[in-house]
MMTF fields as JSON, N, C-alpha, C and O atoms, coordinates in Angstrom:
{
  "mmtfVersion": "1.0.0",
  "mmtfProducer": "UNKNOWN",
  "numBonds": 267,
  "numAtoms": 268,
  "numGroups": 67,
  "numChains": 1,
  "numModels": 1,
  "chainsPerModel": [1],
  "groupsPerChain": [67],
  "chainIdList": ["A"],
  "bondAtomList": [4, 2, 8, 6, 12, 10, 16, 14, 20, 18, 24, 22, 28, 26, 32, 30, 36, 34, 40, 38, 44, 42, 48, 46, 52, 50, 56, 54, 60, 58, 64, 62, 68, 66, 72, 70, 76, 74, 80, 78, 84, 82, 88, 86, 92, 90, 96, 94, 100, 98, 104, 102, 108, 106, 112, 110, 116, 114, 120, 118, 124, 122, 128, 126, 132, 130, 136, 134, 140, 138, 144, 142, 148, 146, 152, 150, 156, 154, 160, 158, 164, 162, 168, 166, 172, 170, 176, 174, 180, 178, 184, 182, 188, 186, 192, 190, 196, 194, 200, 198, 204, 202, 208, 206, 212, 210, 216, 214, 220, 218, 224, 222, 228, 226, 232, 230, 236, 234, 240, 238, 244, 242, 248, 246, 252, 250, 256, 254, 260, 258, 264, 262],
  "bondOrderList": [1, 1, 1, 1, 1, 1, 1, 1, 1, 1, 1, 1, 1, 1, 1, 1, 1, 1, 1, 1, 1, 1, 1, 1, 1, 1, 1, 1, 1, 1, 1, 1, 1, 1, 1, 1, 1, 1, 1, 1, 1, 1, 1, 1, 1, 1, 1, 1, 1, 1, 1, 1, 1, 1, 1, 1, 1, 1, 1, 1, 1, 1, 1, 1, 1, 1],
  "groupList": [{"groupName": "MET", "atomNameList": ["N", "CA", "C", "O"], "elementList": ["N", "C", "C", "O"], "formalChargeList": [0, 0, 0, 0], "bondAtomList": [1, 0, 2, 1, 3, 2], "bondOrderList": [1, 1, 2], "singleLetterCode": "M", "chemCompType": "L-PEPTIDE LINKING"}, {"groupName": "LYS", "atomNameList": ["N", "CA", "C", "O"], "elementList": ["N", "C", "C", "O"], "formalChargeList": [0, 0, 0, 0], "bondAtomList": [1, 0, 2, 1, 3, 2], "bondOrderList": [1, 1, 2], "singleLetterCode": "K", "chemCompType": "L-PEPTIDE LINKING"}, {"groupName": "HIS", "atomNameList": ["N", "CA", "C", "O"], "elementList": ["N", "C", "C", "O"], "formalChargeList": [0, 0, 0, 0], "bondAtomList": [1, 0, 2, 1, 3, 2], "bondOrderList": [1, 1, 2], "singleLetterCode": "H", "chemCompType": "L-PEPTIDE LINKING"}, {"groupName": "ILE", "atomNameList": ["N", "CA", "C", "O"], "elementList": ["N", "C", "C", "O"], "formalChargeList": [0, 0, 0, 0], "bondAtomList": [1, 0, 2, 1, 3, 2], "bondOrderList": [1, 1, 2], "singleLetterCode": "I", "chemCompType": "L-PEPTIDE LINKING"}, {"groupName": "PRO", "atomNameList": ["N", "CA", "C", "O"], "elementList": ["N", "C", "C", "O"], "formalChargeList": [0, 0, 0, 0], "bondAtomList": [1, 0, 2, 1, 3, 2], "bondOrderList": [1, 1, 2], "singleLetterCode": "P", "chemCompType": "L-PEPTIDE LINKING"}, {"groupName": "THR", "atomNameList": ["N", "CA", "C", "O"], "elementList": ["N", "C", "C", "O"], "formalChargeList": [0, 0, 0, 0], "bondAtomList": [1, 0, 2, 1, 3, 2], "bondOrderList": [1, 1, 2], "singleLetterCode": "T", "chemCompType": "L-PEPTIDE LINKING"}, {"groupName": "CYS", "atomNameList": ["N", "CA", "C", "O"], "elementList": ["N", "C", "C", "O"], "formalChargeList": [0, 0, 0, 0], "bondAtomList": [1, 0, 2, 1, 3, 2], "bondOrderList": [1, 1, 2], "singleLetterCode": "C", "chemCompType": "L-PEPTIDE LINKING"}, {"groupName": "LEU", "atomNameList": ["N", "CA", "C", "O"], "elementList": ["N", "C", "C", "O"], "formalChargeList": [0, 0, 0, 0], "bondAtomList": [1, 0, 2, 1, 3, 2], "bondOrderList": [1, 1, 2], "singleLetterCode": "L", "chemCompType": "L-PEPTIDE LINKING"}, {"groupName": "GLY", "atomNameList": ["N", "CA", "C", "O"], "elementList": ["N", "C", "C", "O"], "formalChargeList": [0, 0, 0, 0], "bondAtomList": [1, 0, 2, 1, 3, 2], "bondOrderList": [1, 1, 2], "singleLetterCode": "G", "chemCompType": "PEPTIDE LINKING"}, {"groupName": "ASP", "atomNameList": ["N", "CA", "C", "O"], "elementList": ["N", "C", "C", "O"], "formalChargeList": [0, 0, 0, 0], "bondAtomList": [1, 0, 2, 1, 3, 2], "bondOrderList": [1, 1, 2], "singleLetterCode": "D", "chemCompType": "L-PEPTIDE LINKING"}, {"groupName": "GLN", "atomNameList": ["N", "CA", "C", "O"], "elementList": ["N", "C", "C", "O"], "formalChargeList": [0, 0, 0, 0], "bondAtomList": [1, 0, 2, 1, 3, 2], "bondOrderList": [1, 1, 2], "singleLetterCode": "Q", "chemCompType": "L-PEPTIDE LINKING"}, {"groupName": "TYR", "atomNameList": ["N", "CA", "C", "O"], "elementList": ["N", "C", "C", "O"], "formalChargeList": [0, 0, 0, 0], "bondAtomList": [1, 0, 2, 1, 3, 2], "bondOrderList": [1, 1, 2], "singleLetterCode": "Y", "chemCompType": "L-PEPTIDE LINKING"}, {"groupName": "ALA", "atomNameList": ["N", "CA", "C", "O"], "elementList": ["N", "C", "C", "O"], "formalChargeList": [0, 0, 0, 0], "bondAtomList": [1, 0, 2, 1, 3, 2], "bondOrderList": [1, 1, 2], "singleLetterCode": "A", "chemCompType": "L-PEPTIDE LINKING"}, {"groupName": "ARG", "atomNameList": ["N", "CA", "C", "O"], "elementList": ["N", "C", "C", "O"], "formalChargeList": [0, 0, 0, 0], "bondAtomList": [1, 0, 2, 1, 3, 2], "bondOrderList": [1, 1, 2], "singleLetterCode": "R", "chemCompType": "L-PEPTIDE LINKING"}, {"groupName": "VAL", "atomNameList": ["N", "CA", "C", "O"], "elementList": ["N", "C", "C", "O"], "formalChargeList": [0, 0, 0, 0], "bondAtomList": [1, 0, 2, 1, 3, 2], "bondOrderList": [1, 1, 2], "singleLetterCode": "V", "chemCompType": "L-PEPTIDE LINKING"}, {"groupName": "GLU", "atomNameList": ["N", "CA", "C", "O"], "elementList": ["N", "C", "C", "O"], "formalChargeList": [0, 0, 0, 0], "bondAtomList": [1, 0, 2, 1, 3, 2], "bondOrderList": [1, 1, 2], "singleLetterCode": "E", "chemCompType": "L-PEPTIDE LINKING"}, {"groupName": "PHE", "atomNameList": ["N", "CA", "C", "O"], "elementList": ["N", "C", "C", "O"], "formalChargeList": [0, 0, 0, 0], "bondAtomList": [1, 0, 2, 1, 3, 2], "bondOrderList": [1, 1, 2], "singleLetterCode": "F", "chemCompType": "L-PEPTIDE LINKING"}, {"groupName": "ASN", "atomNameList": ["N", "CA", "C", "O"], "elementList": ["N", "C", "C", "O"], "formalChargeList": [0, 0, 0, 0], "bondAtomList": [1, 0, 2, 1, 3, 2], "bondOrderList": [1, 1, 2], "singleLetterCode": "N", "chemCompType": "L-PEPTIDE LINKING"}, {"groupName": "SER", "atomNameList": ["N", "CA", "C", "O"], "elementList": ["N", "C", "C", "O"], "formalChargeList": [0, 0, 0, 0], "bondAtomList": [1, 0, 2, 1, 3, 2], "bondOrderList": [1, 1, 2], "singleLetterCode": "S", "chemCompType": "L-PEPTIDE LINKING"}],
  "groupTypeList": [0, 1, 2, 3, 4, 5, 6, 1, 7, 6, 8, 9, 10, 11, 9, 7, 12, 13, 7, 9, 3, 8, 11, 12, 14, 6, 7, 9, 6, 8, 9, 15, 3, 12, 1, 9, 13, 1, 16, 5, 3, 12, 4, 7, 17, 1, 18, 17, 11, 3, 6, 3, 5, 9, 0, 12, 0, 7, 1, 10, 7, 17, 4, 1, 13, 5, 3],
  "groupIdList": [1, 2, 3, 4, 5, 6, 7, 8, 9, 10, 11, 12, 13, 14, 15, 16, 17, 18, 19, 20, 21, 22, 23, 24, 25, 26, 27, 28, 29, 30, 31, 32, 33, 34, 35, 36, 37, 38, 39, 40, 41, 42, 43, 44, 45, 46, 47, 48, 49, 50, 51, 52, 53, 54, 55, 56, 57, 58, 59, 60, 61, 62, 63, 64, 65, 66, 67],
  "secStructList": [7, 7, 7, 7, 7, 5, 7, 1, 1, 1, 7, 7, 5, 7, 7, 2, 2, 2, 2, 2, 2, 6, 7, 1, 1, 7, 2, 2, 2, 2, 2, 2, 2, 2, 2, 2, 7, 7, 7, 3, 3, 3, 3, 7, 6, 6, 1, 7, 3, 3, 3, 3, 7, 7, 2, 2, 2, 2, 2, 2, 2, 7, 6, 6, 7, 7, 7],
  "xCoordList": [-39.638, -38.739, -38.091, -38.76, -36.894, -35.749, -36.181, -36.703, -36.031, -36.359, -35.08, -34.18, -34.955, -34.313, -33.601, -34.232, -32.345, -31.402, -31.312, -31.227, -31.359, -30.961, -29.551, -29.311, -28.787, -27.412, -27.743, -28.801, -26.581, -26.459, -26.158, -26.528, -25.71, -24.872, -26.115, -26.609, -26.484, -27.228, -28.915, -29.735, -29.166, -30.226, -31.158, -32.386, -29.949, -30.408, -30.629, -29.58, -31.187, -31.025, -30.348, -30.33, -29.444, -28.407, -28.98, -30.162, -27.952, -28.306, -28.275, -27.201, -28.902, -28.812, -27.793, -27.46, -27.201, -25.894, -24.604, -23.623, -24.633, -23.599, -24.175, -23.409, -25.615, -25.413, -25.227, -24.937, -25.404, -24.815, -23.526, -23.313, -22.65, -21.325, -20.621, -19.568, -21.753, -21.44, -21.211, -20.924, -21.499, -21.465, -23.022, -24.088, -22.808, -24.149, -24.235, -25.365, -23.477, -23.553, -23.679, -23.474, -23.947, -24.112, -22.961, -22.071, -22.498, -21.711, -21.032, -20.023, -21.686, -21.003, -20.19, -19.178, -21.107, -20.768, -19.453, -18.475, -19.488, -18.461, -16.694, -15.642, -17.14, -16.125, -15.713, -14.519, -16.659, -15.998, -15.35, -14.237, -15.759, -15.133, -13.457, -12.61, -13.248, -12.208, -10.987, -9.913, -12.103, -11.16, -10.138, -9.118, -10.913, -10.746, -9.382, -8.621, -9.439, -8.64, -7.24, -7.175, -6.258, -5.01, -4.105, -3.982, -3.317, -2.66, -1.529, -1.71, -0.267, 0.198, 0.675, 0.676, 1.16, 1.557, 3.487, 3.974, 4.088, 5.288, 5.495, 4.819, 7.0, 7.376, 8.396, 9.088, 8.525, 8.706, 10.108, 9.941, 11.616, 12.654, 12.257, 11.729, 12.702, 12.68, 10.994, 10.932, 9.91, 8.738, 7.498, 7.731, 6.426, 5.463, 5.253, 6.211, 3.867, 3.772, 2.804, 1.691, 2.987, 2.232, 1.302, 1.902, 0.059, -0.735, -0.056, 0.104, 0.479, 0.803, -0.271, -0.783, -0.711, -1.508, -0.758, -1.155, 0.247, 1.126, 2.284, 3.164, 2.458, 3.564, 5.049, 6.198, 4.733, 5.69, 6.142, 7.327, 5.122, 5.335, 6.238, 7.069, 5.755, 6.553, 8.326, 9.191, 8.47, 9.5, 10.443, 11.621, 10.033, 10.605, 11.048, 12.19, 10.323, 10.759, 11.934, 12.611, 12.653, 13.561, 14.912, 15.162, 16.051, 16.456, 17.756, 18.507, 18.184, 19.085, 18.804, 19.444, 17.673, 17.136, 18.121, 18.659, 18.462, 18.91, 18.923, 19.824, 17.226, 16.649, 15.921, 15.206],
  "yCoordList": [35.377, 35.571, 37.027, 38.053, 37.005, 37.801, 39.136, 38.851, 40.03, 40.859, 40.931, 40.152, 41.562, 41.245, 42.75, 43.746, 42.579, 44.063, 44.913, 44.565, 46.382, 47.124, 48.098, 48.727, 47.991, 48.798, 50.202, 50.824, 50.583, 51.93, 53.227, 54.345, 53.126, 53.644, 53.884, 54.997, 52.961, 52.928, 52.329, 52.35, 51.938, 51.421, 50.507, 50.502, 49.499, 48.263, 46.876, 46.757, 46.221, 44.853, 43.927, 43.278, 43.33, 42.578, 40.967, 40.725, 39.995, 38.999, 38.656, 38.892, 38.319, 38.336, 37.603, 37.716, 36.813, 36.002, 37.111, 36.948, 37.987, 39.542, 40.061, 40.087, 40.536, 41.225, 40.293, 40.672, 38.96, 38.007, 38.317, 38.423, 38.447, 38.338, 39.903, 40.08, 40.923, 42.025, 43.491, 44.62, 42.899, 44.219, 44.976, 44.426, 46.453, 47.153, 46.879, 46.408, 46.923, 47.264, 46.233, 45.026, 46.682, 45.543, 45.067, 45.628, 44.299, 43.822, 44.897, 45.36, 45.287, 46.308, 47.67, 48.321, 47.664, 49.288, 48.869, 49.617, 47.334, 47.145, 46.88, 46.756, 46.889, 47.031, 48.245, 48.503, 49.136, 50.674, 51.042, 51.567, 50.882, 50.983, 50.544, 51.437, 49.752, 48.804, 48.78, 48.231, 49.926, 49.961, 51.655, 51.971, 52.489, 53.501, 53.495, 54.398, 52.091, 52.202, 51.569, 50.776, 52.307, 51.413, 51.693, 52.714, 50.171, 49.777, 48.499, 47.744, 48.584, 47.746, 47.005, 47.472, 45.746, 44.953, 44.875, 44.524, 45.096, 45.377, 44.896, 45.185, 43.621, 43.228, 44.102, 44.847, 43.98, 44.834, 44.127, 42.912, 44.569, 43.576, 42.947, 43.454, 41.796, 41.01, 40.757, 40.43, 41.08, 41.273, 40.688, 39.614, 41.256, 40.419, 41.663, 42.329, 41.824, 42.143, 43.52, 43.46, 44.302, 45.724, 46.585, 47.039, 46.899, 47.643, 48.804, 49.549, 49.149, 50.692, 51.226, 50.548, 52.493, 53.159, 54.854, 55.653, 54.951, 56.063, 56.01, 55.22, 56.75, 55.871, 56.857, 56.423, 58.069, 58.106, 57.547, 57.531, 56.965, 55.853, 54.576, 53.93, 54.426, 53.037, 53.611, 53.025, 54.894, 54.758, 55.107, 55.283, 55.261, 55.482, 53.995, 53.817, 52.941, 51.597, 51.32, 50.768, 51.603, 51.255, 51.893, 52.957, 51.082, 51.4, 51.945, 52.682, 51.826, 52.013, 53.346, 53.451, 54.152, 54.845, 56.131, 56.582, 56.727, 57.879, 59.45, 60.162, 59.68, 60.555, 60.778, 61.768],
  "zCoordList": [-1.455, -2.368, -2.437, -2.316, -2.618, -2.899, -3.961, -5.039, -3.74, -5.272, -6.003, -5.686, -6.7, -8.195, -7.526, -7.173, -7.494, -7.539, -8.775, -9.952, -8.108, -9.165, -8.832, -7.801, -9.983, -10.349, -9.413, -9.509, -8.456, -8.138, -9.255, -8.897, -10.157, -11.1, -11.966, -12.146, -12.384, -14.128, -13.862, -14.779, -12.812, -12.449, -13.215, -13.292, -13.927, -14.459, -13.493, -12.86, -13.273, -13.005, -12.919, -13.964, -11.733, -11.856, -11.522, -11.282, -11.559, -10.582, -9.142, -8.588, -8.66, -7.021, -6.551, -5.372, -7.337, -6.55, -6.702, -5.976, -7.451, -7.288, -5.969, -5.006, -5.792, -4.709, -3.623, -2.489, -3.975, -2.575, -1.862, -0.654, -2.978, -2.837, -2.155, -1.542, -2.589, -1.728, -2.629, -2.229, -4.19, -5.129, -5.165, -4.891, -5.602, -5.046, -6.568, -6.689, -8.206, -8.716, -10.203, -10.075, -11.271, -12.611, -13.061, -12.42, -13.855, -14.544, -14.852, -14.321, -15.798, -16.871, -16.311, -16.573, -15.538, -14.097, -13.42, -13.377, -12.766, -12.34, -12.731, -12.103, -14.13, -15.365, -15.603, -15.755, -15.662, -15.984, -14.376, -14.393, -13.484, -12.195, -12.453, -12.496, -12.544, -12.485, -13.77, -14.018, -14.478, -15.652, -15.436, -16.049, -14.322, -13.99, -12.965, -12.619, -12.658, -11.363, -12.303, -13.242, -11.573, -11.961, -10.801, -10.123, -10.724, -9.558, -10.158, -11.114, -9.17, -9.349, -8.38, -7.241, -8.618, -6.818, -6.903, -7.978, -6.151, -5.909, -4.834, -3.846, -4.818, -3.766, -3.189, -3.885, -1.457, -0.812, -0.498, -0.391, -0.294, 0.259, 1.798, 2.788, 1.538, 2.577, 3.779, 4.965, 2.801, 3.272, 2.204, 1.65, 1.967, 1.499, 0.202, -0.188, -0.351, -1.141, -1.467, -0.943, -1.974, -1.902, -2.813, -3.787, -2.738, -3.85, -4.02, -3.054, -5.365, -5.45, -6.202, -7.093, -5.911, -6.638, -7.07, -7.918, -6.265, -6.284, -7.099, -6.759, -8.178, -8.827, -8.128, -8.216, -7.529, -6.517, -5.559, -5.227, -4.952, -3.772, -4.257, -3.618, -5.71, -6.476, -6.258, -5.608, -7.018, -7.156, -5.998, -6.311, -4.434, -3.301, -3.172, -2.746, -3.473, -3.081, -3.439, -2.573, -4.893, -4.978, -4.828, -5.395, -3.852, -3.118, -4.278, -3.638, -5.581, -5.977, -7.433, -8.479, -6.957, -7.559, -8.069, -7.058, -9.026, -9.25, -8.659, -8.215, -8.908, -8.897, -7.556, -7.4]
}
């Protein structure tokens, strides 16, 4: 029998299936972590998509920028 995992942040117990897919925090703490992270997906010219977390980097990707 497997033990019931406990959240590393709040100490509450959460579903074993969540641990099996690689999460070490409960759903509520996971939602809070996700809300704190801000990013956008930007297409690169003649290439793939990239995850941008820095606004300055996003501005550098625009070839028609004026500043």
